[in-house]
C-alpha positions as CSV (number, residue, x, y, z in Angstrom):
1,M,-4.5,-9.8,20.7
2,T,-5.7,-8.5,17.4
3,E,-7.6,-5.2,17.1
4,P,-10.5,-4.7,14.8
5,S,-9.2,-2.9,11.7
6,T,-10.2,0.6,10.9
7,S,-10.3,1.6,7.2
8,A,-11.0,4.6,5.0
9,T,-11.0,5.1,1.3
10,Q,-10.7,8.2,-0.9
11,E,-11.8,7.9,-4.5
12,P,-10.8,10.3,-7.3
13,A,-13.4,12.6,-8.7
14,S,-13.5,10.7,-11.9
15,L,-11.9,7.3,-12.4
16,G,-12.8,7.2,-16.1
17,A,-10.9,3.9,-16.4
18,T,-13.7,1.6,-17.5
19,A,-11.6,-1.0,-19.2
20,T,-12.8,-3.5,-21.8
21,A,-13.0,-7.2,-21.2
22,T,-9.7,-7.6,-23.2
23,N,-7.7,-5.4,-20.8
24,P,-5.3,-7.7,-18.9
25,F,-4.6,-4.8,-16.5
26,D,-8.2,-3.7,-15.6
27,R,-7.4,-2.9,-11.9
28,L,-4.0,-2.6,-10.3
29,L,-3.5,-2.9,-6.5
30,V,-0.4,-1.2,-5.3
31,P,0.5,-1.9,-1.6
32,I,2.5,1.0,-0.2
33,D,5.0,1.0,2.7
34,F,6.8,4.2,1.6
35,S,10.0,2.3,0.8
36,S,12.1,2.6,-2.4
37,G,10.5,-0.5,-3.7
38,A,7.1,1.0,-3.2
39,R,8.1,4.1,-5.1
40,A,9.4,2.0,-8.0
41,A,6.2,-0.2,-7.9
42,Y,3.9,2.9,-8.0
43,A,5.8,4.5,-10.8
44,L,5.6,1.3,-12.8
45,A,1.9,0.9,-12.0
46,M,1.1,4.4,-13.3
47,R,3.0,3.7,-16.5
48,I,0.9,0.5,-17.0
49,A,-2.3,2.4,-16.1
50,E,-1.5,5.1,-18.7
51,R,-0.9,2.5,-21.4
52,W,-3.9,0.3,-20.6
53,G,-6.4,2.7,-19.0
54,S,-6.3,0.8,-15.8
55,E,-7.8,1.8,-12.4
56,V,-5.1,2.1,-9.7
57,V,-5.8,1.4,-6.1
58,L,-3.1,2.5,-3.6
59,F,-3.3,0.6,-0.4
60,H,-1.5,1.0,3.0
61,A,-1.9,-1.0,6.2
62,A,-0.8,1.0,9.1
63,G,0.5,-1.2,11.9
64,A,0.8,-0.6,15.5
65,D,4.0,1.0,16.8
66,G,5.5,2.4,20.0
67,N,3.7,5.7,19.6
68,D,0.3,3.9,20.0
69,E,1.2,2.5,23.3
70,F,2.7,5.8,24.5
71,L,-0.4,7.8,23.4
72,D,-2.8,5.3,25.1
73,H,-1.3,6.1,28.4
74,T,-1.1,9.9,28.0
75,G,-4.7,10.7,27.6
76,V,-4.1,12.5,24.3
77,P,-7.3,12.4,22.2
78,W,-5.7,10.6,19.3
79,G,-7.7,7.7,18.0
80,R,-7.0,4.8,15.7
81,S,-9.1,6.5,13.0
82,D,-6.7,9.5,13.1
83,V,-3.9,7.2,12.1
84,V,-5.9,6.0,9.1
85,G,-6.7,9.6,8.1
86,E,-3.1,10.7,8.3
87,S,-2.2,7.6,6.2
88,L,-4.6,8.7,3.5
89,E,-3.0,12.2,3.4
90,H,0.5,10.8,3.4
91,M,-0.3,8.4,0.5
92,Q,-1.7,11.2,-1.6
93,R,1.5,13.2,-1.0
94,F,3.5,10.1,-1.8
95,A,1.6,9.6,-5.1
96,D,2.2,13.2,-6.2
97,A,5.9,13.0,-5.2
98,V,6.5,9.9,-7.2
99,V,4.3,10.7,-10.2
100,P,3.4,14.4,-10.1
101,G,-0.3,15.1,-10.5
102,S,-1.3,11.4,-10.1
103,S,-3.1,11.5,-6.7
104,S,-6.4,12.6,-8.4
105,R,-6.3,9.6,-10.7
106,V,-6.0,6.9,-8.1
107,R,-8.2,5.4,-5.5
108,V,-6.5,5.5,-2.0
109,E,-7.3,3.1,0.9
110,A,-5.7,2.9,4.3
111,V,-6.5,0.4,7.0
112,R,-5.4,-0.1,10.5
113,A,-4.0,-3.7,10.8
114,D,-1.4,-5.5,12.7
115,D,-0.8,-8.2,10.1
116,I,0.2,-6.3,6.9
117,A,0.3,-9.4,4.7
118,R,-3.2,-10.5,5.8
119,A,-4.5,-6.9,5.2
120,V,-3.2,-6.9,1.6
121,V,-4.8,-10.3,1.0
122,A,-8.1,-8.9,2.3
123,A,-7.7,-5.8,0.0
124,C,-7.2,-8.1,-2.9
125,A,-10.4,-9.9,-2.1
126,R,-12.3,-6.6,-1.9
127,Y,-11.0,-5.0,-5.1
128,S,-10.4,-8.1,-7.3
129,P,-7.4,-6.6,-9.0
130,T,-6.1,-8.3,-12.2
131,L,-2.5,-7.4,-11.1
132,I,-0.8,-6.5,-7.8
133,V,2.3,-4.4,-8.3
134,M,4.3,-4.3,-5.2
135,G,7.8,-3.3,-4.1
136,S,10.2,-5.5,-2.1
137,R,13.1,-4.8,0.1
138,P,16.5,-6.5,-0.3
139,R,16.3,-9.8,1.6
140,D,18.2,-10.2,4.8
141,R,19.9,-13.6,4.4
142,R,19.7,-14.1,8.2
143,R,15.9,-14.1,8.2
144,V,14.3,-17.5,9.0
145,F,10.7,-16.7,8.3
146,R,9.1,-15.8,5.1
147,S,9.0,-12.1,4.1
148,P,5.7,-10.2,3.9
149,V,6.1,-10.3,0.0
150,E,6.2,-14.1,0.0
151,R,3.2,-14.3,2.3
152,I,1.2,-12.0,0.1
153,V,2.2,-13.8,-3.1
154,R,1.1,-17.1,-1.6
155,G,-2.1,-15.7,-0.2
156,V,-3.7,-14.1,-3.3
157,S,-5.2,-15.6,-6.4
158,C,-4.2,-12.9,-8.9
159,A,-0.9,-12.2,-10.6
160,V,1.7,-10.3,-8.6
161,L,4.5,-8.2,-10.1
162,V,7.3,-7.7,-7.6
163,V,9.6,-4.7,-8.1
164,P,12.9,-4.7,-6.3
165,G,13.8,-1.8,-4.2
166,E,17.2,-0.4,-3.4
167,R,18.9,-1.0,-0.1
168,E,18.1,1.8,2.2
169,V,20.4,3.2,4.8
170,Y,19.0,3.3,8.3
171,V,19.7,6.6,10.0
172,D,18.9,7.0,13.7
173,A,17.6,10.5,14.2
174,D,18.5,10.4,17.9
175,A,22.1,9.6,17.4
């Protein structure tokens, strides 16, 4: 059962990045999942934007997790739009942590979606970027199905630059 997606966008006060027709990097879409690959992709996108005067759109698709099911049964007044609002704030902090002072120069959008790859493809259709800069995680050789990065690359019509992330160590906070 798929839920209707909820989305919100925050735009910087002045984008000022009106690129000419000769700019191959007019608008960059950077899907963020807060991984090491996403950090590297965002840093690279900001370097490209500084060089070419590109507009940068940070995008995050917040999926359902166990907290949603738990909160649904507690009566806590926490709605799906609250998740999107928190995602916007988290992305702005992420942007400033990776490239200090950059959150005011980028457009930030967060949506609530269960299929992240499909949400990124839809964002690509909305923003018509000339390039998607996205991070990837090291591939688990035991996986049978295509990764979200593969699904996104096959689903969009613009160029995609995939930046590899470092292998991250999983730490269980409860252990």
